[in-house]
ROSE-4610 file (N, C-alpha, C; in Angstrom, 1 decimal, always signed):
// ROSE-4610
residu = [X/X/X/X/X/X/X/X/X/X/X/X/X/X/X/X/X/X/X/X/X/X/X/X/X/X/X/X/X/X/X/X/X/X/X/X/X/X/X/X/X/X/X/X/X/X/X/X/X/X/X/X/X/X/X/X/X/X/X/X/X/X/X/X/X/X/X/X/X/X/X/X/X/X/X/X/X/X/X/X/X/X/X/X/X/X/X/X/X/X/X/X/X/X/X/X/X/X/X/X/X/X/X/X/X/X/X/X/X/X/X/X/X/X/X/X/X/X/X/X/X/X/X/X/X/X/X/X/X/X/X/X/X/X/X/X/X/X/X/X/X/X/X/X/X/X/X/X/X/X/X/X/X/X/X/X/X/X/X/X/X/X/X/X/X/X/X/X/X/X/X/X/X/X/X/X/X/X/X/X/X/X/X/X/X/X/X/X/X/X/X/X/X/X/X/X/X/X/X/X/X/X/X/X/X/X/X/X/X/X/X/X/X/X/X/X/X/X/X/X/X/X/X/X/X/X/X/X/X/X/X/X/X/X/X/X/X/X/X/X/X/X/X/X/X/X/X/X/X/X/X/X/X/X/X/X/X/X/X/X/X/X/X/X/X/X/X/X/X/X/X/X/X/X/X/X/X/X/X/X/X/X/X/X/X/X/X/X/X/X/X/X/X/X/X/X/X/X/X/X/X/X/X/X/X/X/X/X/X/X/X/X/X/X/X/X/X/X/X/X/X/X/X/X/X/X/X/X/X/X/X/X/X/X/X/X/X/X/X/X/X/X/X/X/X/X/X/X]
num = [1/1/1/2/2/2/3/3/3/4/4/4/5/5/5/6/6/6/7/7/7/8/8/8/9/9/9/10/10/10/11/11/11/12/12/12/13/13/13/14/14/14/15/15/15/16/16/16/17/17/17/18/18/18/19/19/19/20/20/20/21/21/21/22/22/22/23/23/23/24/24/24/25/25/25/26/26/26/27/27/27/28/28/28/29/29/29/30/30/30/31/31/31/32/32/32/33/33/33/34/34/34/35/35/35/36/36/36/37/37/37/38/38/38/39/39/39/40/40/40/41/41/41/42/42/42/43/43/43/44/44/44/45/45/45/46/46/46/47/47/47/48/48/48/49/49/49/50/50/50/51/51/51/52/52/52/53/53/53/54/54/54/55/55/55/56/56/56/57/57/57/58/58/58/59/59/59/60/60/60/61/61/61/62/62/62/63/63/63/64/64/64/65/65/65/66/66/66/67/67/67/68/68/68/69/69/69/70/70/70/71/71/71/72/72/72/73/73/73/74/74/74/75/75/75/76/76/76/77/77/77/78/78/78/79/79/79/80/80/80/81/81/81/82/82/82/83/83/83/84/84/84/85/85/85/86/86/86/87/87/87/88/88/88/89/89/89/90/90/90/91/91/91/92/92/92/93/93/93/94/94/94/95/95/95/96/96/96/97/97/97/98/98/98/99/99/99/100/100/100/101/101/101/102/102/102/103/103/103/104/104/104/105/105/105/106/106/106/107/107/107/108/108/108/109/109/109/110/110/110/111/111/111/112/112/112/113/113/113/114/114/114/115/115/115/116/116/116]
x = [+293.0/+293.4/+292.7/+292.5/+291.9/+290.5/+289.7/+288.4/+288.5/+289.4/+289.5/+289.9/+290.7/+291.1/+289.9/+289.1/+287.9/+286.9/+286.7/+285.7/+286.2/+287.5/+288.1/+287.9/+288.2/+288.0/+286.6/+285.6/+284.2/+283.9/+284.3/+284.0/+284.6/+285.7/+286.3/+285.7/+285.4/+284.9/+283.4/+282.6/+281.2/+280.9/+281.4/+281.2/+281.6/+282.8/+283.3/+282.3/+281.9/+280.9/+279.6/+279.1/+277.8/+278.0/+279.1/+279.3/+279.4/+280.1/+280.2/+278.8/+278.0/+276.7/+275.8/+275.9/+275.1/+275.5/+276.8/+277.3/+276.8/+276.8/+276.5/+275.0/+274.2/+272.8/+271.8/+272.3/+271.5/+271.2/+269.9/+269.5/+269.8/+270.7/+271.0/+270.5/+269.6/+269.0/+269.3/+270.4/+270.7/+269.9/+269.4/+268.7/+269.3/+268.8/+269.4/+269.2/+268.1/+268.0/+269.0/+269.2/+270.2/+271.6/+271.9/+273.3/+273.6/+272.6/+272.9/+273.6/+274.4/+275.1/+274.2/+273.0/+272.1/+271.0/+271.0/+269.9/+268.9/+269.0/+268.1/+266.8/+266.6/+265.4/+265.4/+266.4/+266.5/+267.2/+266.7/+267.4/+268.6/+269.8/+271.0/+271.0/+270.3/+270.3/+269.3/+268.4/+267.4/+267.9/+267.0/+267.4/+268.0/+268.9/+269.5/+268.8/+267.7/+266.9/+266.3/+266.4/+265.9/+264.4/+263.7/+262.3/+261.5/+262.2/+261.5/+262.3/+261.7/+262.3/+263.5/+264.4/+265.5/+265.1/+263.9/+263.4/+263.3/+263.1/+263.1/+264.4/+265.5/+266.8/+267.0/+266.5/+266.7/+265.9/+264.7/+263.9/+264.4/+265.1/+265.7/+267.1/+267.7/+269.0/+269.1/+268.1/+268.3/+268.0/+267.5/+267.1/+268.3/+269.3/+270.4/+271.2/+271.4/+272.1/+271.3/+270.0/+269.2/+269.3/+269.7/+269.8/+270.8/+272.0/+272.9/+272.3/+271.6/+271.0/+269.9/+269.1/+268.1/+268.7/+269.8/+270.5/+271.1/+271.5/+272.0/+270.9/+269.7/+268.7/+267.8/+267.9/+267.0/+267.3/+268.5/+268.7/+268.6/+268.0/+267.9/+267.1/+265.9/+265.2/+266.0/+266.9/+267.7/+268.9/+269.4/+270.6/+270.3/+269.1/+268.9/+269.2/+269.4/+269.8/+271.3/+272.1/+273.5/+273.8/+275.0/+275.4/+275.2/+275.4/+275.3/+274.3/+273.0/+272.1/+272.0/+272.6/+272.6/+273.5/+274.6/+275.4/+274.6/+273.8/+273.0/+272.0/+271.4/+270.5/+271.2/+272.4/+273.1/+273.5/+273.9/+274.3/+273.0/+271.9/+270.7/+270.2/+270.3/+270.0/+270.8/+272.1/+273.0/+272.6/+272.3/+271.9/+270.6/+269.7/+268.4/+268.6/+269.5/+269.8/+270.4/+271.4/+272.0/+271.0/+270.1/+269.0/+268.1/+267.8/+266.9/+267.6/+268.8/+269.6/+269.7/+270.0/+270.1/+268.7/+267.6/+266.3/+266.1/+266.4/+266.2/+267.1/+268.3/+269.2/+268.6/+268.2/+267.6/+266.3/+265.5/+264.3/+264.6/+265.6/+265.9/+266.6/+267.2/+267.9/+266.9/+265.7/+264.6/+264.7/+265.3/+265.4/+264.1/+263.2/+261.9/+260.8/+261.1/+260.0/+259.9/+258.7/+258.5/+258.1/+257.4/+256.9/+257.8/+258.1/+259.0/+258.3]
y = [-29.8/-28.4/-27.7/-28.5/-28.0/-27.5/-28.1/-27.6/-26.3/-26.1/-24.8/-23.7/-24.0/-22.9/-22.6/-23.6/-23.3/-22.5/-22.8/-22.1/-20.6/-20.5/-19.1/-18.3/-18.9/-18.2/-17.8/-18.6/-18.3/-17.1/-17.2/-16.2/-14.8/-14.9/-13.6/-13.1/-14.0/-13.6/-13.1/-13.8/-13.5/-12.1/-11.5/-10.1/-9.1/-9.5/-8.6/-8.6/-9.8/-9.9/-9.2/-9.4/-8.7/-7.2/-6.7/-5.3/-4.7/-5.4/-4.9/-4.9/-6.0/-6.0/-4.9/-4.6/-3.5/-2.2/-2.0/-0.8/-0.6/-1.6/-1.5/-1.4/-2.1/-2.2/-1.3/-0.5/+0.3/+1.6/+2.1/+3.3/+4.5/+5.4/+6.5/+7.8/+8.5/+9.7/+10.8/+11.4/+12.4/+13.6/+14.2/+15.5/+16.3/+17.5/+18.4/+17.9/+17.2/+16.6/+15.5/+14.6/+13.6/+14.1/+15.1/+15.6/+16.6/+17.0/+17.8/+17.1/+17.7/+17.0/+16.5/+17.1/+16.7/+15.9/+14.6/+13.7/+13.4/+14.0/+13.6/+14.3/+15.3/+16.0/+17.3/+17.7/+19.0/+20.0/+21.2/+22.2/+22.7/+22.7/+23.1/+24.6/+25.4/+26.8/+27.4/+26.5/+27.0/+26.7/+26.7/+26.6/+25.2/+25.2/+23.9/+23.3/+23.8/+23.3/+21.9/+21.0/+19.6/+19.7/+18.9/+18.9/+18.2/+17.5/+16.8/+17.0/+16.6/+16.9/+15.9/+16.4/+15.6/+14.4/+14.5/+13.3/+12.1/+12.2/+11.1/+10.3/+11.0/+10.3/+9.7/+10.4/+9.9/+8.7/+8.6/+7.4/+6.2/+6.4/+5.2/+4.9/+5.6/+5.4/+4.1/+3.8/+2.6/+1.3/+1.3/+0.1/-0.8/-0.3/-1.1/-1.9/-1.3/-2.1/-3.3/-3.4/-4.5/-5.7/-5.5/-6.6/-7.7/-7.4/-8.5/-9.3/-8.6/-9.3/-10.2/-9.8/-10.6/-11.9/-11.7/-12.8/-13.7/-13.2/-14.1/-14.8/-14.2/-14.8/-15.7/-15.6/-16.4/-17.9/-18.4/-19.8/-20.4/-19.6/-20.0/-21.3/-21.5/-22.7/-24.0/-23.8/-25.0/-25.1/-24.1/-24.1/-24.8/-25.0/-25.8/-27.2/-27.7/-29.1/-29.3/-28.3/-28.4/-29.2/-29.7/-30.4/-29.6/-28.3/-27.4/-26.3/-26.5/-25.4/-24.3/-24.4/-23.3/-22.2/-22.5/-21.4/-20.6/-21.3/-20.7/-19.7/-20.1/-19.2/-18.1/-18.3/-17.2/-16.1/-16.6/-15.6/-14.9/-15.6/-15.0/-14.0/-14.3/-13.4/-12.1/-12.3/-11.1/-10.2/-10.8/-10.0/-9.2/-9.9/-9.2/-8.2/-8.4/-7.4/-6.2/-6.4/-5.2/-4.4/-5.1/-4.4/-3.6/-4.2/-3.5/-2.3/-2.5/-1.4/-0.2/-0.6/+0.4/+1.2/+0.4/+1.1/+2.0/+1.6/+2.4/+3.6/+3.5/+4.7/+5.7/+5.2/+6.1/+6.8/+6.0/+6.5/+7.6/+7.4/+8.4/+9.6/+9.5/+10.6/+11.5/+10.9/+11.7/+11.4/+10.3/+10.1/+9.5/+9.1/+8.6/+9.6/+10.8/+11.8/+12.6/+12.7/+13.4/+14.9/+15.1/+16.5/+17.1/+18.4/+19.0/+20.0]
z = [-103.0/-103.1/-104.3/-105.3/-106.5/-106.3/-105.4/-105.1/-104.3/-103.4/-102.7/-103.7/-104.6/-105.6/-106.5/-106.8/-107.6/-106.9/-105.6/-104.8/-104.6/-104.4/-104.2/-105.4/-106.6/-107.8/-108.1/-107.7/-107.9/-106.9/-105.7/-104.7/-105.1/-105.8/-106.2/-107.5/-108.4/-109.8/-109.7/-108.9/-108.9/-108.5/-107.4/-107.1/-108.2/-108.8/-109.9/-111.1/-111.4/-112.6/-112.3/-111.1/-110.7/-110.6/-110.1/-110.1/-111.5/-112.4/-113.8/-114.4/-114.2/-114.8/-114.3/-113.0/-112.4/-113.0/-113.2/-113.7/-115.2/-116.0/-117.4/-117.6/-116.8/-117.1/-116.3/-115.4/-114.6/-115.4/-115.2/-115.9/-114.9/-115.3/-114.5/-115.1/-114.5/-115.0/-113.9/-113.9/-112.8/-113.0/-111.9/-111.9/-110.8/-110.6/-109.6/-108.2/-107.9/-106.6/-106.3/-107.2/-107.0/-107.0/-107.7/-107.7/-106.6/-105.8/-104.6/-103.5/-102.7/-101.7/-100.5/-100.4/-99.3/-99.9/-99.8/-100.3/-99.2/-98.0/-96.9/-97.0/-97.9/-98.0/-97.3/-96.6/-95.9/-96.8/-96.8/-97.6/-96.8/-97.3/-96.6/-96.3/-97.0/-96.9/-95.9/-95.4/-94.4/-93.0/-92.1/-90.7/-90.4/-89.4/-89.0/-87.8/-87.5/-86.3/-86.7/-85.7/-86.0/-86.1/-87.0/-87.1/-86.0/-85.2/-84.1/-82.8/-81.7/-80.4/-80.1/-79.3/-78.9/-78.0/-77.5/-76.7/-77.5/-78.8/-79.7/-79.6/-79.6/-79.5/-78.1/-77.1/-75.7/-75.5/-76.1/-75.9/-76.6/-77.7/-78.4/-77.9/-77.0/-76.5/-75.6/-74.8/-73.9/-74.6/-75.9/-76.5/-77.0/-77.7/-78.2/-77.1/-75.9/-74.8/-74.4/-74.7/-74.3/-75.2/-76.4/-77.4/-77.0/-76.5/-76.1/-74.9/-74.0/-72.9/-73.3/-74.3/-74.8/-75.5/-76.2/-76.8/-75.8/-74.6/-73.6/-72.8/-72.7/-71.9/-72.8/-74.1/-74.9/-74.8/-74.7/-74.6/-73.1/-72.2/-70.8/-70.6/-71.3/-71.1/-71.5/-72.5/-73.0/-72.1/-71.4/-70.6/-69.3/-68.9/-67.6/-67.8/-69.0/-69.2/-69.1/-68.8/-68.6/-67.3/-67.1/-65.9/-64.6/-64.7/-63.5/-63.8/-63.7/-64.1/-63.1/-61.9/-61.0/-61.5/-62.2/-62.8/-63.8/-64.6/-65.6/-64.9/-63.9/-63.2/-62.5/-62.0/-61.4/-62.4/-63.6/-64.7/-65.2/-65.3/-65.7/-64.7/-63.4/-62.4/-62.4/-62.6/-62.7/-63.9/-65.0/-66.2/-65.9/-65.3/-65.0/-63.9/-63.0/-61.9/-62.5/-63.5/-64.1/-65.0/-65.6/-66.4/-65.5/-64.3/-63.4/-62.8/-62.4/-61.8/-62.9/-64.1/-65.2/-65.3/-65.3/-65.4/-64.2/-63.0/-61.9/-61.9/-62.4/-62.5/-63.5/-64.6/-65.6/-65.1/-64.4/-63.8/-62.8/-61.9/-60.9/-61.5/-62.6/-63.3/-64.1/-64.3/-65.0/-66.5/-66.9/-68.4/-69.0/-68.1/-68.6/-68.6/-68.1/-68.0/-69.3/-69.8/-71.1/-70.8/-69.8/-69.5/-68.4/-68.6/-67.6/-66.8]
């Protein structure tokens, strides 16, 4: 139990020490740009119109749902060594079928068309 207490104390003390060192030793030179509420580079008093097309957001929308499927399909070559590899292939087929149906749905709805 003594080892667990020591590890816990180190895990609690180390972030506090590093935070204090960062607070004490950083050079802060505030200016008007850093003190303004908008640090993104846009002037809050000018137009609120976005600088690029909404198509940029629509093209990046289908990508994050693909990440879990990639993570599920990545171990497929190793999964064929399981006692019942047919179950692995059935699940992989279901995942690929859902991806294909989603792509077809987006295609038919016009989500992949850039020119109107």
